[in-house]
C-alpha positions as CSV (number, residue, x, y, z in Angstrom):
1,E,106.7,121.8,140.4
2,M,104.1,122.8,137.9
3,M,104.0,119.2,136.6
4,Q,103.0,117.7,140.0
5,F,99.6,116.6,138.8
6,S,97.7,113.6,140.1
7,D,95.3,111.6,137.9
8,E,92.3,113.4,139.5
9,N,93.8,116.8,138.9
10,I,94.5,115.9,135.3
11,V,90.9,114.9,134.7
12,L,89.6,118.0,136.4
13,A,91.9,120.3,134.5
14,S,91.0,118.6,131.2
15,F,87.2,118.9,131.9
16,G,87.5,122.5,133.0
17,L,89.5,123.6,129.9
18,C,86.9,122.0,127.6
19,M,84.0,123.6,129.4
20,L,85.7,127.0,129.3
21,F,86.3,126.7,125.6
22,G,82.7,125.7,124.8
23,Y,81.3,128.4,127.1
24,L,83.3,131.2,125.7
25,L,82.5,130.2,122.1
26,S,78.7,130.0,122.9
27,L,78.6,133.7,124.0
28,P,76.9,135.7,121.3
29,S,79.4,138.5,121.5
30,V,82.3,136.2,121.0
31,W,80.5,134.2,118.3
32,T,79.8,137.3,116.1
33,I,83.4,138.3,116.3
34,L,84.8,134.9,115.3
35,F,82.1,134.1,112.7
36,P,80.7,137.3,111.2
37,S,77.7,136.9,108.9
38,K,75.7,139.0,106.4
39,N,72.1,139.6,107.4
40,G,72.4,137.0,110.1
41,T,73.4,134.1,107.8
42,I,76.7,132.7,106.6
43,E,77.5,132.8,102.8
44,A,76.0,129.7,101.1
45,D,79.2,128.8,99.2
46,K,81.0,128.4,102.5
47,L,78.6,125.9,104.0
48,Y,78.6,122.2,104.0
49,L,75.8,121.1,101.6
50,K,74.9,117.8,103.3
51,A,74.4,119.1,106.8
52,G,70.9,117.7,106.8
53,E,72.3,114.1,107.3
54,Y,72.5,115.0,111.0
55,G,69.2,114.6,112.9
56,E,69.7,117.6,115.2
57,T,69.4,120.0,112.3
58,E,65.6,119.2,112.3
59,L,65.2,120.5,115.8
60,D,64.5,124.0,117.0
61,N,67.9,125.2,118.0
62,R,67.2,129.0,118.3
63,W,68.1,128.9,121.9
64,S,71.8,128.5,121.0
65,V,74.2,130.2,118.6
66,F,75.3,126.8,117.5
67,R,73.5,125.1,114.6
68,E,73.7,121.7,116.4
69,P,74.2,122.5,120.1
70,L,74.3,118.9,121.4
71,N,76.5,117.6,118.7
72,S,78.8,120.6,119.1
73,W,79.2,120.1,122.9
74,S,79.6,116.2,122.6
75,S,82.4,116.7,120.1
76,L,84.5,118.1,122.9
77,F,84.8,114.6,124.4
78,F,87.7,114.1,121.9
79,S,89.4,117.2,123.3
80,F,88.7,116.1,126.9
81,F,90.4,112.7,126.4
82,G,93.1,114.3,124.3
83,L,94.1,116.7,127.1
84,I,94.3,113.8,129.5
85,A,96.8,112.1,127.2
86,I,98.8,115.3,126.8
87,F,99.0,115.9,130.6
88,N,100.0,112.2,131.2
89,G,102.7,112.5,128.4
90,M,104.1,115.6,130.0
91,R,104.2,113.9,133.4
92,D,106.0,110.9,131.9
93,L,108.4,113.3,130.2
94,Y,109.4,115.3,133.3
95,Q,108.6,113.1,136.3
96,N,109.2,109.5,135.2
97,P,113.0,108.9,134.9
98,D,112.6,105.1,135.2
99,P,109.5,104.1,133.3
100,K,108.1,100.6,133.6
101,F,105.8,100.8,130.6
102,A,106.6,101.2,126.9
103,L,104.5,104.3,126.3
104,A,105.8,106.0,129.3
105,A,109.3,105.5,127.9
106,E,108.3,107.3,124.7
107,P,105.9,110.0,125.9
108,S,106.1,111.9,122.6
109,F,103.5,109.4,121.2
110,S,101.1,110.3,124.0
111,I,101.6,114.0,123.5
112,A,101.1,113.7,119.7
113,F,98.0,111.6,120.1
114,G,96.6,114.1,122.6
115,I,97.2,117.0,120.3
116,C,95.5,115.2,117.5
117,A,92.5,114.4,119.7
118,V,92.2,118.0,120.9
119,Y,92.4,119.2,117.3
120,L,89.7,116.7,116.3
121,G,87.4,117.8,119.1
122,V,87.8,121.5,118.3
123,A,87.3,120.9,114.5
124,S,84.3,118.8,115.0
125,H,82.9,121.3,117.6
126,L,83.3,124.2,115.1
127,F,81.8,122.2,112.2
128,H,78.7,121.2,114.0
129,A,78.4,124.7,115.4
130,T,78.8,126.5,112.0
131,H,78.3,124.0,109.2
132,L,81.3,125.6,107.5
133,E,83.0,123.4,104.8
134,I,86.5,124.4,106.0
135,W,85.8,122.8,109.4
136,R,84.2,119.8,107.9
137,K,87.4,119.2,106.0
138,A,89.4,119.6,109.2
139,D,87.1,117.2,111.0
140,A,87.2,114.6,108.3
141,G,91.0,114.8,107.9
142,M,91.7,114.5,111.6
143,T,89.1,111.7,112.0
144,N,91.4,109.7,109.7
145,G,94.6,110.8,111.3
146,V,93.9,110.9,115.0
147,V,94.8,107.1,115.3
148,L,98.1,107.5,113.5
149,P,100.3,108.2,116.6
150,L,98.9,105.1,118.2
151,V,99.4,103.0,115.1
152,A,103.0,104.2,114.9
153,F,103.6,103.3,118.5
154,S,102.0,99.9,118.0
155,I,104.3,99.2,115.1
156,W,107.4,100.3,117.0
157,N,106.5,98.5,120.2
158,R,105.6,95.2,118.5
159,L,107.6,95.0,115.3
160,R,110.6,97.3,115.6
161,P,111.4,98.2,111.9
162,P,115.1,98.0,111.0
163,A,117.2,101.0,111.8
164,M,114.2,103.1,112.8
165,E,114.0,104.8,116.2
166,A,110.7,105.7,117.8
167,E,111.1,109.4,116.9
168,V,111.6,108.6,113.2
169,L,108.5,106.5,113.1
170,L,106.5,109.2,114.9
171,G,107.7,111.7,112.4
172,I,106.6,109.6,109.5
173,S,103.2,109.2,111.0
174,L,102.9,112.9,111.5
175,V,103.7,113.5,107.8
176,I,100.9,111.1,106.9
177,L,98.6,112.9,109.3
178,L,99.5,116.2,107.7
179,S,98.5,114.7,104.3
180,F,95.0,113.9,105.8
181,T,94.4,117.4,107.1
182,H,96.2,119.5,104.5
183,G,96.9,117.2,101.5
184,Y,94.7,116.1,98.6
185,L,92.1,113.7,99.8
186,P,89.2,112.6,97.6
187,Y,85.7,113.1,99.1
188,G,84.4,110.0,100.9
189,S,87.8,108.5,101.6
190,S,87.1,108.6,105.3
191,D,84.8,105.7,104.8
192,I,87.8,103.6,103.7
193,L,90.8,105.1,105.6
194,L,89.4,105.2,109.1
195,P,88.3,101.5,109.1
196,V,91.6,100.4,107.6
197,L,93.6,102.3,110.3
198,V,91.4,101.0,113.1
199,A,91.6,97.4,111.7
200,S,95.4,97.9,111.6
201,M,95.6,98.7,115.3
202,W,93.4,95.7,116.1
203,M,95.5,93.4,114.0
204,L,98.7,94.6,115.7
205,E,97.2,94.0,119.1
206,L,96.0,90.5,118.1
207,Y,99.5,89.8,116.8
208,S,100.8,90.9,120.2
209,M,98.4,88.6,122.0
210,V,99.2,85.5,119.9
211,S,102.9,86.1,119.9
212,R,105.4,85.4,122.6
213,R,104.7,88.9,124.2
214,S,102.9,88.6,127.5
215,T,99.4,90.1,127.7
216,S,97.5,90.6,131.0
217,L,93.8,90.1,131.6
218,E,93.4,93.8,131.9
219,N,94.8,94.2,128.4
220,Y,92.3,91.7,127.1
221,G,89.4,93.6,128.8
222,L,90.4,96.9,127.4
223,F,90.8,95.4,124.0
224,F,87.3,94.0,124.0
225,K,85.9,97.3,125.4
226,C,87.6,99.2,122.5
227,I,86.1,96.9,119.8
228,F,82.6,96.8,121.2
229,V,82.3,100.4,122.1
230,T,83.4,101.4,118.6
231,A,80.9,99.0,117.0
232,G,78.1,100.3,119.3
233,A,78.8,103.9,118.6
234,L,78.9,103.3,114.9
235,L,75.5,101.6,115.1
236,L,74.0,104.5,116.9
237,R,75.5,106.9,114.3
238,L,73.8,104.8,111.6
239,A,70.5,105.0,113.5
240,D,70.8,108.8,113.2
241,I,71.4,108.6,109.5
242,K,68.5,106.2,109.0
243,R,66.1,108.0,111.4
244,K,63.4,108.4,108.7
245,S,63.1,104.6,108.3
246,P,61.7,103.1,111.6
247,A,62.4,99.6,110.4
248,A,66.0,100.3,109.7
249,V,66.4,102.0,113.1
250,N,64.9,99.0,114.9
251,N,67.1,96.6,113.1
252,L,70.2,98.6,113.9
253,L,69.2,98.8,117.6
254,V,68.6,95.0,117.7
255,V,72.2,94.5,116.6
256,Y,73.3,97.3,119.0
257,F,71.8,95.7,122.1
258,A,73.3,92.3,121.0
259,V,76.7,94.0,121.0
260,V,76.0,95.6,124.5
261,F,75.0,92.2,126.0
262,L,78.0,90.4,124.5
263,L,80.2,93.1,126.0
264,A,78.5,92.6,129.4
265,F,79.2,88.9,129.1
266,L,82.9,89.4,128.4
267,V,83.7,92.2,130.9
268,G,80.9,92.0,133.4
269,V,77.7,94.0,134.0
270,V,79.2,96.2,136.7
271,N,81.6,97.9,134.2
272,I,80.4,101.5,133.5
273,E,80.4,100.9,129.7
274,V,77.4,98.4,130.0
275,P,74.8,100.6,131.8
276,V,75.8,103.7,129.8
277,G,75.5,101.7,126.6
278,I,72.0,100.4,127.6
279,A,70.9,104.0,128.5
280,A,72.2,105.3,125.2
281,G,70.4,102.6,123.2
282,L,67.1,103.3,125.0
283,L,67.4,107.1,124.3
284,V,68.1,106.5,120.6
285,L,65.2,104.2,120.5
286,F,62.8,107.1,121.3
287,Y,64.9,109.9,119.8
288,P,66.9,108.5,116.8
289,N,68.2,112.0,115.9
290,K,70.3,111.9,119.1
291,G,72.5,109.1,117.7
292,H,75.4,111.2,116.6
293,I,76.0,112.4,120.2
294,F,76.8,108.9,121.2
295,W,79.1,108.5,118.2
296,H,81.2,111.3,119.6
297,L,81.1,109.8,123.1
298,G,81.8,106.2,122.0
299,A,84.5,107.0,119.4
300,S,86.4,109.4,121.7
301,Y,86.1,106.9,124.6
302,S,87.4,104.1,122.4
303,L,90.4,106.1,121.5
304,F,91.1,106.8,125.1
305,V,90.7,103.1,126.0
306,W,93.1,102.2,123.2
307,W,95.6,104.7,124.5
308,R,95.2,103.3,128.0
309,L,95.7,99.8,126.7
310,L,99.1,100.9,125.2
311,C,100.0,102.6,128.5
312,L,99.9,99.2,130.2
313,K,102.3,97.5,127.8
314,P,105.5,96.5,129.6
315,L,108.8,98.1,128.6
316,D,111.2,96.0,126.5
317,L,113.8,98.2,124.8
318,N,115.9,95.2,123.8
319,L,113.1,93.6,121.9
320,T,113.9,93.0,118.2
321,F,111.9,91.3,115.5
322,D,113.4,89.8,112.4
323,N,110.5,88.3,110.6
324,N,108.2,88.9,107.7
325,A,105.6,90.8,109.7
326,C,108.2,93.4,110.6
327,Y,109.3,93.9,107.0
328,V,105.7,93.9,105.5
329,S,104.6,96.5,108.0
330,T,107.7,98.6,107.1
331,L,106.9,98.3,103.4
332,I,103.3,99.4,103.9
333,L,104.5,102.3,106.1
334,F,106.7,103.6,103.2
335,V,103.9,103.2,100.7
336,A,101.8,105.3,102.9
337,F,104.6,107.9,103.5
338,K,105.2,108.3,99.7
339,N,101.5,108.7,99.1
340,A,101.3,111.3,101.8
341,Y,104.2,113.1,100.4
342,R,102.6,113.1,97.0
343,R,99.2,114.3,98.2
344,I,100.8,117.1,100.2
345,F,102.7,118.3,97.2
346,M,99.5,118.2,95.1
347,C,98.0,120.9,97.3
348,V,101.0,123.2,97.2
349,P,99.7,126.3,95.5
350,S,100.9,126.9,91.9
351,S,100.0,129.3,89.2
352,T,97.5,128.3,86.6
353,S,99.2,130.4,83.9
354,P,101.8,128.4,81.8
355,L,103.9,131.6,81.6
356,A,104.4,131.7,85.4
357,W,107.6,130.0,86.6
358,W,106.0,128.0,89.5
359,N,103.3,126.2,87.4
360,S,101.9,122.7,87.9
361,K,104.5,121.1,85.6
362,V,107.4,122.6,87.4
363,K,105.9,121.6,90.8
364,Q,105.6,118.0,89.6
365,R,109.2,117.9,88.4
366,V,110.4,119.4,91.7
367,F,108.5,116.6,93.4
368,I,110.3,114.0,91.4
369,L,113.7,115.7,91.7
370,L,113.5,115.8,95.5
371,E,112.7,112.1,95.7
372,H,115.6,111.1,93.5
373,I,118.0,113.3,95.3
374,V,117.1,111.8,98.7
375,F,117.4,108.2,97.5
376,S,120.6,109.0,95.6
377,V,122.3,110.3,98.8
378,W,120.8,107.4,100.9
379,G,121.9,104.8,98.3
380,Y,125.4,106.3,98.0
381,Y,125.7,106.1,101.8
382,V,124.7,102.5,102.2
383,V,126.1,101.0,98.9
384,I,129.4,102.9,98.5
385,W,130.4,104.9,101.7
386,L,129.2,102.6,104.5
387,P,130.9,99.3,103.3
388,D,134.2,101.1,103.1
389,A,133.8,103.2,106.3
390,G,137.0,103.2,108.5
391,K,139.3,102.1,105.7
392,D,142.4,104.0,104.7
393,P,141.5,106.3,101.7
394,S,144.8,105.5,100.0
395,E,143.9,101.8,99.9
396,L,140.6,102.5,98.2
397,K,142.2,104.4,95.3
398,S,142.9,101.1,93.5
399,N,139.4,99.7,94.2
400,S,141.0,96.3,95.0
401,S,140.3,96.6,98.8
402,S,136.9,98.1,98.4
403,S,134.0,96.3,100.0
404,S,131.4,98.1,97.9
405,W,129.5,95.8,95.5
406,L,129.2,98.8,93.2
407,R,133.0,98.4,92.5
408,H,133.0,94.6,92.8
409,S,129.8,93.0,91.6
410,V,130.8,89.6,92.8
411,L,130.2,90.8,96.4
412,C,126.5,90.9,95.5
413,W,126.4,87.1,95.8
414,L,128.3,86.7,99.1
415,P,126.7,86.9,102.5
416,P,125.3,88.8,104.2
417,I,122.2,89.5,102.1
418,A,121.5,92.8,103.9
419,P,124.8,94.2,105.1
420,S,123.2,96.6,107.6
421,D,119.8,97.6,109.0
422,L,120.1,101.0,107.3
423,F,120.6,99.2,103.9
424,H,117.6,97.0,104.6
425,L,115.5,100.1,105.4
426,Y,116.8,101.7,102.2
427,Y,115.7,98.8,100.1
428,L,112.3,98.6,101.7
429,A,111.8,102.3,101.2
430,K,112.6,102.0,97.5
431,V,110.3,99.0,97.1
432,G,107.5,101.0,98.8
433,T,108.0,104.0,96.5
434,H,107.7,101.9,93.4
435,L,104.7,100.1,94.6
436,E,103.1,103.5,95.4
437,D,103.8,104.6,91.9
438,I,101.8,101.6,90.5
439,M,99.0,102.2,92.9
440,F,98.9,105.9,92.0
441,M,98.7,105.1,88.3
442,F,95.9,102.6,88.9
443,T,94.1,105.2,90.9
444,L,94.4,107.7,88.0
445,F,93.0,105.0,85.7
446,V,90.0,104.4,87.9
447,L,89.3,108.1,88.6
448,D,89.6,108.9,84.9
449,R,86.9,106.4,84.2
450,K,84.7,107.9,86.9
451,S,85.5,111.5,86.0
452,P,82.4,113.7,86.5
453,A,83.8,116.2,83.9
454,K,83.7,113.4,81.3
455,E,80.1,112.4,82.3
456,V,78.9,116.0,82.2
457,N,80.7,116.6,78.9
458,N,79.0,113.6,77.3
459,D,75.6,114.6,78.6
460,L,76.0,118.2,77.5
461,Q,77.3,117.2,74.1
462,G,74.3,114.9,73.6
463,A,72.0,117.7,74.5
464,D,73.7,120.1,72.2
465,E,73.5,117.7,69.3
466,E,69.7,117.4,69.9
467,K,69.4,121.2,69.9
468,G,71.6,121.4,66.7
469,G,74.0,123.8,68.2
470,T,76.0,124.9,71.3
471,D,74.8,126.0,74.7
472,T,76.5,128.7,76.7
473,Q,75.0,127.4,79.9
474,S,76.6,124.0,79.1
475,D,80.0,125.7,78.9
476,T,79.5,127.4,82.2
477,R,78.5,124.1,83.8
478,L,81.7,122.5,82.4
479,V,83.8,125.3,83.8
480,T,82.2,124.8,87.2
481,V,82.9,121.1,87.2
482,S,86.5,121.8,86.2
483,Q,87.0,124.2,89.0
484,Q,85.5,121.8,91.5
485,Q,88.1,119.2,90.5
486,N,90.9,121.5,91.7
487,T,89.9,121.5,95.3
488,S,91.5,119.2,97.9
489,S,88.4,117.2,98.4
490,S,87.7,116.7,94.7
491,P,87.0,113.2,93.4
492,L,89.8,113.8,90.8
493,P,93.4,114.8,91.7
494,P,94.8,118.1,90.5
495,E,96.6,118.1,87.1
496,V,99.3,115.5,87.1
497,E,102.1,114.8,84.6
498,P,100.6,113.2,81.5
499,S,103.4,110.7,81.4
500,Y,101.8,109.0,84.4
501,R,99.0,108.0,82.1
502,S,101.2,106.8,79.2
503,K,101.4,103.1,78.5
504,E,105.2,103.2,78.3
505,M,105.5,104.7,81.7
506,V,103.0,102.3,83.2
507,M,105.0,99.4,81.7
508,H,108.3,100.9,83.0
509,H,107.0,101.3,86.6
510,S,105.4,97.8,86.5
511,V,108.6,96.1,85.4
512,T,110.6,98.1,88.0
513,A,108.2,97.2,90.8
514,A,108.2,93.6,89.8
515,L,112.0,93.7,89.7
516,C,112.2,95.2,93.2
517,L,109.8,92.6,94.7
518,S,111.5,89.6,92.9
519,S,114.9,90.7,94.0
520,Y,113.8,91.1,97.6
521,F,112.1,87.8,97.9
522,S,115.0,86.0,96.1
523,G,117.6,87.6,98.2
524,Y,119.1,89.6,95.4
525,L,119.2,92.8,97.6
526,K,122.7,93.9,96.7
527,I,122.3,93.6,93.0
528,G,118.9,95.1,93.2
529,S,120.3,98.1,95.1
530,L,122.6,98.8,92.2
531,V,119.6,98.9,89.8
532,M,117.8,101.3,92.2
533,L,120.9,103.6,92.6
534,L,121.7,103.9,88.9
535,H,118.1,104.8,88.2
536,D,118.1,107.6,90.8
537,L,121.5,108.9,89.7
538,S,120.4,109.2,86.0
539,D,117.0,110.6,86.9
540,I,118.4,113.7,88.7
541,P,119.8,115.4,85.6
542,L,116.7,114.3,83.6
543,A,114.4,116.0,86.1
544,M,116.5,119.2,86.1
545,V,116.4,119.3,82.3
546,M,112.6,119.0,82.4
547,I,112.5,121.9,84.9
548,F,114.7,124.0,82.7
549,V,112.4,123.3,79.7
550,N,109.3,124.1,81.6
551,L,110.9,127.3,82.9
552,K,111.8,128.1,79.2
553,L,115.3,129.0,80.1
554,S,117.9,129.8,77.5
555,Y,119.2,127.1,75.1
556,F,122.7,127.9,76.5
557,I,121.5,126.3,79.7
558,Q,119.2,123.6,78.3
559,V,121.6,122.1,75.8
560,P,124.6,121.5,78.2
561,A,122.1,120.1,80.8
562,F,120.6,117.8,78.2
563,A,124.1,116.7,77.1
564,I,124.9,115.8,80.8
565,T,121.7,113.9,81.0
566,V,122.4,111.8,77.9
567,I,125.9,111.0,79.1
568,A,124.6,110.0,82.5
569,W,121.8,108.0,80.9
570,I,124.2,106.1,78.5
571,Y,126.7,105.4,81.3
572,W,124.3,104.3,84.1
573,R,121.3,102.9,82.3
574,L,122.9,101.3,79.3
575,W,126.6,100.6,80.0
576,F,126.6,100.0,83.7
577,F,123.3,98.2,83.5
578,L,125.0,95.6,81.3
579,T,127.4,95.0,84.2
580,V,124.4,94.1,86.3
581,I,123.0,91.8,83.7
582,W,126.4,90.2,83.2
583,S,126.8,89.6,87.0
584,V,123.4,87.9,87.1
585,I,124.3,85.7,84.2
586,Y,127.8,84.7,85.2
587,E,128.1,85.3,88.9
588,S,124.7,84.8,90.5
589,K,123.7,82.0,92.8
590,S,120.8,81.1,95.0
591,L,121.1,83.1,98.2
592,Y,118.3,82.3,100.6
593,F,118.6,78.5,100.3
594,S,122.4,78.6,100.3
595,L,122.5,79.9,103.8
596,T,121.2,76.5,105.1
597,V,121.8,74.1,102.2
598,P,125.2,73.6,100.5
599,S,125.2,75.1,97.0
600,C,127.4,75.8,94.1
601,P,130.2,78.5,94.5
602,V,129.9,81.9,92.9
603,R,130.6,81.9,89.1
604,H,130.1,78.1,88.9
605,C,126.3,77.8,89.2
606,T,124.3,76.2,86.5
607,W,120.9,77.4,85.5
608,A,119.3,74.5,87.3
609,E,121.1,75.4,90.5
610,A,120.0,79.1,90.3
611,P,116.4,78.9,88.9
612,E,115.5,82.4,90.0
613,R,118.1,83.7,87.6
614,L,115.9,83.4,84.5
615,P,112.8,85.5,85.6
616,F,115.2,88.1,87.0
617,L,117.1,88.3,83.7
618,L,113.8,88.6,81.8
619,L,112.8,91.7,83.9
620,L,116.3,93.2,83.6
621,G,116.3,92.7,79.9
622,S,112.9,94.3,79.5
623,L,114.0,97.3,81.6
624,W,117.2,97.6,79.5
625,L,115.2,97.7,76.3
626,L,113.0,100.4,77.8
627,H,116.1,102.4,78.6
628,W,117.0,102.4,74.8
629,Y,113.4,103.4,74.0
630,W,113.5,106.4,76.4
631,L,116.9,107.5,75.0
632,Q,115.4,107.5,71.5
633,Q,112.5,109.5,72.8
634,M,114.8,112.0,74.4
635,L,116.9,112.5,71.3
636,N,113.9,112.9,69.1
637,K,112.5,115.5,71.4
638,C,115.8,117.4,71.5
639,I,116.1,117.4,67.7
640,Q,112.5,118.5,67.2
641,E,113.0,121.3,69.8
642,L,116.3,122.6,68.4
643,F,115.6,122.5,64.7
644,F,112.0,122.0,63.8
645,S,110.6,124.4,66.4
646,K,112.9,127.2,65.1
647,K,111.8,126.4,61.5
648,K,108.1,126.7,62.5
649,K,108.7,130.0,64.3
650,T,110.6,131.3,61.1
651,D,107.8,130.1,58.8
652,G,105.2,131.8,61.1
653,V,107.1,135.2,60.9
654,M,107.3,135.0,57.1
């Protein structure tokens, strides 16, 4: 009975809650309790240092406890539209047993989007009211992440990734969202992330319009409103930033009014967006410092329009897509998920002391270990257990009746290429993680070249050389820069494993990523899954040994663990890897073309009949040689640790 809300009641309830929140927070008695200050001011180290970019800071705002009253109140537009989405989602969840629209059938997306929008409105409101850095980070993070539930629903509704239900896709999007609000995020990344996410939504909608999915005229109208309102709001925001340059403001407003008139031509002058847009442009023409208000209004309304657009999509639960767009979007999704997992782990607190057990090195090794355990279990399930599911265990003892290509490599070259959707999803996830590793290494390379610590270090060293000595103030400045790099909004990531910067590791990951991509596009999914699985299985004991070493456990624990690691490495990466190479040389055949064109039988294909065999073998051979190199490095490290380190300690005592 409590959920019997009409559309009008939902709007009134949302508006009333936002007004009540803003009113209570504006009371001086409440404000001093929530945000205590010393001598009437907040500590400088907690404030956002670039608050002057907002024009309202130049006005006399002593009539309010808020530093930017208008910007603070206009931020609540996000919360207002978010509450509408939450109430509609709850109504669909409890009162709509037979939904006619796709978003009504999956109301969790509406609820998640509404919660994100409410969070964004509150964070933006508190930031403009206080100018505290903590709320700026929350505002910037959720500005990037508020569209993620809608992007996730667009992917699910239009592309349907293999073996992935709507709840799983929503969960992945929420993890990515968490990385925006609580994970490591370089300062200024909002300028890249938000346009990319918005462009992704628009591309998905355009894909829906040009595909065989039906789209109504109302959908087209909402689509154009979302695009043009977003563009107009951004132009008014830029007018606020460039308010001290009248020529720049005039040029921006010329473009703005062109956008408004084009929207009027497409949707009609009588639509409420057109007169409101004209009024907003005229107000900013005379008061450029009010432009940020309309950024809040336009951006929040665009999100609401987009959500409304998705609400009108017809329900088609039997829809499946088996095309490249589906697989590419799934691949990009896993790249983003792995990167989010990495950035969240970066901000997990750890001790700066090397003697503490939970230090940065242990944290990084745990990150690697968890990834390999998950993919080892997933790979075992789809490669070994699932193909033999339902068979008598007594028959599988001889391996002769097994359908797993781990036991019979010849099955790698027989159809189907992807035995199950879950296997296909596993393969895409592995390819995505390897691609993310390469992207992360490239990011480290770029950030290392732009390191402010290096620039300051060079400048200070030059100054010291001119003075003919050292400078204590220079050392203090270097420490300050180093401390700033450990924050979640630093331009450099927190300390990462040095191996990520080594040439050998870059080469190893590059070859592995190239091998994954080439095997996918050539149809070598089964043989490629064996390479992925043997890597994960051998990396688990290696990661555990590194954790034991970093924890400085007893040699009675380290030595047996290292012996197990070497045995697993030799078996999986050297001996069993030769089985993979032999299968490619002797048993392989062209798979994608053989499904439509008659080809040679397995074990009887010439090199000309399977041309993709050669580049695949070159990559496998390079990887096999790297495995020998890593084994040599491990043995050298063990010998040095066991014998020469003890000798050094003995010499030091004597």
